[in-house]
Each structure stands twice: as C-alpha cells, then as structure tokens.
C-alpha positions in Angstrom: 22.6 14.2 7.8 25.9 15.1 9.3 28.0 18.0 8.3 30.3 16.0 5.9 27.3 14.5 4.2 25.7 17.9 3.6 28.9 19.2 2.1 28.9 16.3 -0.3 25.3 16.9 -1.2 25.9 20.5 -1.9 28.9 19.7 -4.0 27.0 17.2 -6.1 24.0 19.5 -6.8 26.2 22.3 -7.8 28.1 20.2 -10.3 31.3 19.9 -8.3 31.7 16.2 -9.3 33.6 16.3 -12.5 32.4 13.0 -14.0 28.7 13.8 -14.7 28.4 10.9 -17.1 29.1 8.2 -14.5 26.1 6.5 -13.0 25.7 5.5 -9.3 26.0 1.8 -8.7 22.6 0.1 -8.2 21.8 -1.0 -4.7 19.1 -3.0 -3.1 16.0 -0.8 -3.1 14.9 0.3 0.3 11.2 -0.2 1.0 10.8 1.8 4.2 11.9 5.4 3.8 11.4 8.8 5.5 9.8 10.5 2.5 9.7 13.8 4.5 13.5 13.7 4.5 14.1 12.3 1.0 11.6 13.9 -1.4 12.6 17.5 -1.3 15.2 17.8 1.5 18.9 18.3 1.2 18.4 20.5 -1.9 20.6 23.5 -1.1 19.0 26.9 -1.5 20.4 29.4 -4.0 20.0 32.7 -2.3 19.9 33.8 1.3 17.3 36.4 2.3 13.6 36.4 1.5 12.8 39.0 -1.1 9.7 40.8 -2.1 8.6 40.8 -5.8 11.1 42.6 -8.0 10.8 46.3 -8.1 8.7 47.6 -11.0 6.3 44.7 -10.9 2.9 46.4 -10.8 -0.4 44.8 -10.0 -3.0 43.9 -12.6 -6.6 44.4 -11.7 -7.8 41.4 -9.8 -10.1 39.1 -11.7 -11.7 35.9 -10.4 -12.2 34.5 -13.8 -11.0 30.9 -13.9 -11.3 30.7 -10.1 -13.6 28.7 -7.9 -15.4 30.1 -5.0 -14.7 28.2 -1.8 -17.2 28.8 1.0 -15.5 29.1 4.4 -16.0 26.6 7.2 -14.2 24.5 9.7 -12.4 21.2 9.4 -9.9 19.0 11.2 -6.5 19.5 9.7 -3.7 16.9 9.8 -2.5 13.4 8.9 -5.1 10.7 8.1 -3.5 7.4 7.1 -0.7 5.0 7.7 1.5 7.2 5.5 1.0 10.2 7.8 4.4 11.7 9.0 5.2 13.2 12.3 4.9 16.8 11.1 1.2 16.1 10.1 0.2 15.7 13.7 -1.5 16.4 16.0 -4.9 17.0 14.4 -6.3 20.4 15.1 -9.5 22.2 14.2 -9.2 25.1 11.8 -11.7 27.7 10.6 -11.3 29.2 7.2 -12.8 32.3 5.7 -14.3 32.2 2.2 -11.9 32.6 -0.7 -11.5 32.0 -4.4 -8.9 29.6 -5.8 -7.5 29.1 -9.3 -9.2 26.0 -10.7 -5.9 24.7 -12.0 -2.2 25.3 -11.6 -0.8 28.5 -13.2 0.2 27.5 -16.7 3.1 28.3 -19.0 0.9 30.6 -21.0 -0.3 32.5 -17.9 3.2 32.9 -16.6 4.5 34.0 -20.0 2.0 36.8 -20.0 3.3 37.9 -16.7 6.9 37.9 -17.8 6.1 39.7 -21.0 4.2 42.4 -19.1 6.9 42.9 -16.4 10.2 41.7 -17.8 10.5 39.6 -14.7 13.6 37.3 -14.4 13.1 34.1 -12.5 15.4 32.7 -9.8 16.6 30.0 -12.1 17.6 32.5 -14.7 19.9 34.4 -12.3 23.4 33.6 -11.3 23.6 32.5 -7.7 25.4 34.7 -5.2 27.7 32.6 -3.0 27.7 35.3 -0.3 24.0 34.8 0.1 24.0 31.1 -0.7 26.5 30.2 2.0 24.1 31.5 4.7 21.9 28.5 4.2 24.6 25.7 4.3 26.7 24.6 7.3 29.7 26.8 8.2 32.8 25.7 6.4 31.0 24.4 3.4 33.5 25.0 0.5 32.5 27.4 -2.3 31.7 25.6 -5.5 33.9 26.4 -8.5 33.0 29.8 -10.0 32.2 28.1 -13.3 29.4 26.2 -11.5 27.8 29.3 -10.1 25.6 29.8 -13.2 21.9 30.2 -13.8 20.5 26.7 -13.4 17.8 24.6 -11.8 17.1 21.1 -10.6 15.9 18.5 -13.1 14.7 14.9 -12.4 16.6 12.2 -14.2 15.5 8.6 -14.0 18.0 6.0 -12.8 19.0 2.9 -14.7 17.7 0.6 -11.9 16.9 0.3 -8.2 18.8 2.7 -5.9 18.6 3.9 -2.3 15.5 5.9 -1.8 17.1 7.9 1.0 19.5 9.8 -1.4 17.7 12.3 -3.7 20.9 13.5 -5.2 20.9 10.3 -7.3 17.9 11.4 -9.4 18.2 15.2 -9.1 20.7 17.0 -11.3 21.8 20.7 -11.2 21.3 21.6 -14.9 22.7 24.9 -16.2 20.1 26.5 -18.5 17.1 24.7 -17.0 14.3 27.2 -16.3 10.6 27.7 -16.9 11.1 28.1 -20.6 13.5 25.1 -20.8 12.1 22.6 -18.2 14.5 19.8 -19.1 17.4 22.0 -19.8 19.0 23.5 -22.9 17.3 22.1 -26.0 14.0 21.6 -24.3 11.1 24.0 -24.8 7.5 24.8 -23.7 6.4 25.2 -27.3 3.1 23.3 -27.6 2.9 23.1 -23.8 1.1 26.4 -23.1 -1.5 24.6 -21.0 1.1 22.7 -18.9 1.8 24.0 -15.4 4.8 26.3 -15.2 7.7 24.8 -13.3 11.2 25.8 -12.2 9.6 28.6 -10.3 10.8 29.5 -6.8 8.6 30.7 -4.1 9.8 34.2 -4.8 8.7 33.8 -8.5 5.3 32.5 -7.5 4.9 35.4 -5.1 5.8 37.9 -7.8 3.3 36.4 -10.2 0.5 36.4 -7.6 1.3 40.1 -6.8 1.1 41.0 -10.5 -2.2 39.2 -10.9 -3.7 40.9 -7.9 -3.8 37.6 -6.0 -1.8 35.8 -3.3 -0.5 32.4 -2.5 -2.8 30.2 -0.5 -2.0 29.5 3.1 -1.3 25.9 3.9 -4.7 25.6 5.8 -6.6 27.1 2.8 -4.9 24.7 0.5 -5.8 21.6 2.5 -9.3 22.8 3.1 -9.8 23.3 -0.7 -8.1 20.0 -1.6 -10.5 18.1 0.7 -13.4 19.5 -1.2 -15.7 19.0 1.7 -14.6 15.4 2.3 -13.2 16.0 5.7 -12.4 12.4 6.7 -11.0 11.3 3.3 -7.4 10.6 2.5 -7.4 11.9 -1.1 -9.2 14.6 -3.0 -11.3 11.9 -4.7 -12.1 9.8 -1.5 -10.3 6.8 0.0 -9.6 4.6 -3.0 -5.9 4.0 -3.5 -4.5 6.0 -6.4 -3.8 3.0 -8.6 -7.1 1.3 -8.0 -10.0 1.8 -10.4 -10.0 4.7 -12.8 -7.0 7.0 -13.4 -7.3 9.8 -10.8 -4.1 11.9 -11.1 -0.7 12.3 -12.6 1.7 10.3 -10.5 4.6 7.9 -10.8 3.4 4.5 -12.2 5.8 1.7 -11.5 9.0 1.5 -9.5 10.5 4.8 -8.5 12.9 6.2 -9.7 13.7 4.0 -12.7 10.5 2.5 -14.1 7.5 4.6 -15.1 4.8 2.8 -17.0 2.8 6.0 -17.7 -0.5 4.4 -17.0 -1.9 7.8 -16.3 -0.8 9.0 -19.8 2.2 11.0 -18.9 5.8 10.3 -17.7 6.3 13.9 -16.4 3.9 16.8 -16.1 0.5 16.7 -17.7 -1.6 19.6 -19.2 -3.9 21.0 -16.6 -7.5 19.6 -16.2 -6.7 16.1 -17.6 -8.2 14.4 -14.6 -11.5 14.7 -12.8 -11.8 17.7 -10.4 -12.6 17.3 -6.7 -16.0 18.2 -5.2 -15.1 21.9 -5.3 -14.3 21.8 -9.0 -10.5 22.1 -8.5 -8.2 20.2 -10.8 -4.9 18.6 -10.0 -5.1 19.0 -6.2 -3.2 15.7 -6.2 -0.2 15.0 -8.4 1.1 16.7 -11.4 3.3 19.4 -9.7 3.9 20.4 -6.1 2.4 23.8 -5.3 3.9 26.6 -3.2 2.0 27.8 -0.2 2.5 31.1 1.6 3.6 29.5 4.9 7.1 29.0 6.3 7.7 25.4 7.3 8.2 24.3 10.9 8.1 20.6 11.8 6.4 21.4 15.1 3.9 24.0 13.9 0.9 21.7 14.3 1.7 21.2 17.9 1.5 25.0 18.4 -1.9 25.1 16.6 -3.2 22.2 18.7 -2.3 24.0 21.9 -4.3 27.1 20.8 -7.4 25.0 20.3 -9.5 26.0 17.3 -7.5 28.3 15.0 -9.0 30.9 12.6 -7.3 31.5 9.3 -3.8 30.4 10.4 -1.0 32.1 8.5 1.8 29.6 9.4 4.8 30.1 11.8 6.6 33.4 11.9 9.9 31.8 10.8 11.2 28.6 9.3 12.9 25.8 11.1 13.7 22.3 9.8 15.6 20.3 12.4 16.9 18.1 9.5 18.5 21.2 7.8 18.6 24.0 10.4 20.3 26.5 8.0 17.8 26.2 5.2 14.8 28.6 5.1 11.9 26.6 3.8 8.3 27.1 2.6 5.5 24.5 2.5 4.6 22.9 -0.7 1.4 20.7 -1.2 -0.3 18.3 -3.4 2.5 15.9 -4.7 3.7 15.6 -8.2 4.3 13.3 -11.2 7.1 11.8 -9.1 5.0 10.6 -6.2 3.8 7.1 -5.5 3.0 5.0 -2.4 6.3 3.2 -2.6 8.2 6.4 -2.2 6.2 9.6 -1.6 2.5 9.6 -1.0 2.4 13.3 -1.5 -1.0 13.2 -3.2 -2.7 12.8 0.1 -4.6 15.9 1.1 -2.8 16.1 4.5 0.7 15.5 3.1 3.2 18.3 3.7 6.5 18.9 2.0 9.2 21.4 2.6 11.4 23.2 0.1 13.9 26.0 0.3 12.0 29.0 -0.8 14.5 30.0 -3.5 14.8 26.5 -5.1 13.2 25.7 -8.5 12.5 22.1 -9.6 10.8 20.7 -12.7 8.0 19.2 -10.6 7.1 22.4 -8.6 4.6 25.0 -9.6 1.7 26.9 -7.9 -1.8 28.3 -8.0 -3.2 31.5 -6.5 -6.1 32.6 -4.3 -8.1 35.7 -3.6 -9.9 36.5 -0.3 -13.7 36.7 -0.7 -14.0 39.6 1.8 
C-alpha cells in the first residue's frame, strides 16, 4: 500500500469517516488474493513501545493441570501446500525441547480469574496515546479526532454481499467499548460463555496473563511442532483431508467470505473450547476458532535466516520485527487461523500458516494459549 492508502485505512479504522451507517458498494469478488496482506495487515497499532506486564502483576505458582506434555524432537518447519505463502519458505529443520502446552485456548473464565486477582486492564480498555500510536504509522499521518481516541477494539462485521477481498477495512470496524468482556461491543457480554476463548487480547495482555500463571507464550516453532501432532508431512492437524470434506474438523468460515456463513460447523463466530476432535497430541482447536499469539516477532525473511543456519535448536524468532508491507508497524506472529478462515480467503488453519499482527492490536478473532518448559 502507498502512503495515501495507509492514511485512509488508519482514518477508517479509527472512526474518522463520519457516515458509519453507509455500506461499501459491492464489487466483483476477487478469487486470487494475497491473504498474508489482507487477513490481518493494515490494522494500525494502538501503542508504540513494547511493554512488560503491568507493574504489580505477580506470578501464581506454576501448574501443568490442563496442559499436555509434548515430547521434544525434530521436524521440518515451513509451508506444505499450494496455499503456502512466501514467508513460509524455505523449509528448515528445527529441534524442539520438551514442553507442556495448554490443551485448549485460554478461556473467558480463566482470563477473568487473572483480572480479578490482579486488577489488570487490557489494551482495549485503555485510551490510545497518539504520541505513541503515531510511531507506527507513516510520517504525516493526520491525528484522528480526539473523540475517536477512546478505548475500543476491532470487531468483524459481515458485509451485505461480495466485496474485494484485498481490503480488510470493509469488514473490520473500530468499535468503542469492544473488549474481552464485550466481544461484539457495548450490549454484548460473555455471560454464559465462560468456556469460550478470550478475545480482544493484545500480545501484551496475553504476555501478562502468562506471566501471572507462571507460564509463557509458545515460540512459533513450538506452536507448529505441537500443531502437527507428530504428523510431520501433513497439511492440517488432522491430516490432509480438506477442511470441508468429511466430518466437521474445526470452527472456520462456511460459505462465501465475508458475507455468507452457513455455520455447518455449528458456529458463526467463536466456539466453546474442545468442541472438535483434538490432534494426535491431545490439543484442541489448533486449527480455527481464534488466532493464537506466539512469542516471536514477525519478519518475512526469518525462515531464510534459519535455513542458512542449518538445523536450528529451540529458535526464539528474530530479534526485531520487520514487515516490508508495513515497515512502521511492530508485529508478532499469530498462528492457527480463526472462525473467519476458509480456503477461498485465508487458509490459516494449515499447520504451517503464519500471520502477522501488530502486538498491541486486539480483535474478536484473536486469543492465545500458554506453554511451560519441561526442563
């Protein structure tokens, strides 16, 4: 995207367009898209500098209850199908030490226990600071109106019909009052959804929870190793059968994105955890439901560096973030896909699929799970 387009995207997402009720005009649906650029890109970050968990957040004693032991080993990491994107290559061999991983995504109930114990305030519940925010957008980007700089988060809204799949601003809305307690915005609630994955959590929020629980976020390599479940050559956690063939396998978008969801998997949006069969390691929802934060910074060329090193042991990701599509944004890796993914638009439920999201951005299809080193 050029500079003018980025300014327009930032203005849209921060509510600078006054006519929020108007709908974009339908266009001919594009079948070939760069999902790496369209799924989670061009979503302006809210704050500038990476922060540690908020002061006063003390650790709980570490428990591996509800976690699965993953025995270490080696595997070939990287893209594995016709949907593979450039940043998933080249293949490279990785050795992983043993670790424990949460058997499912962190739930609303678990996150609520953390908030009640620590009085933690999530990113989405804080007013953005323009002085920090402007560090992650191109120089000269105009400041949004002060009344738009309010606590808010990004919420998916289905369109009325086919639209360009290269413009995510059409289906993402900057909604004041949207946060983990109100996933669709004011008037929505998590009551009765205690066992749903928590969403609208930034990377910072996930890190704070993990710190409190005596755990950590998985590295990208650990996440892929666990998702494969010992099926090194397979495309999905369940094998190679396409997601919409045979039995229901995961929570994803059924129908034509972003306007028609037939809910063949039982849910239009997020599903309670453990609704679908686990992978060979006993891990649930390693495909679909919500994207999951990893510890690593995102760099499009990181796999090239790993390949040059030969076999890599317990890689921790690059030292800094760089996305050539959005050089000012500092991004972390997310994995696993979400209820918005399908093969027409975003095959994010592949075990090798990588996504990139500004570390301080919350969305209603992004959550996380934690790990603990076994030694």
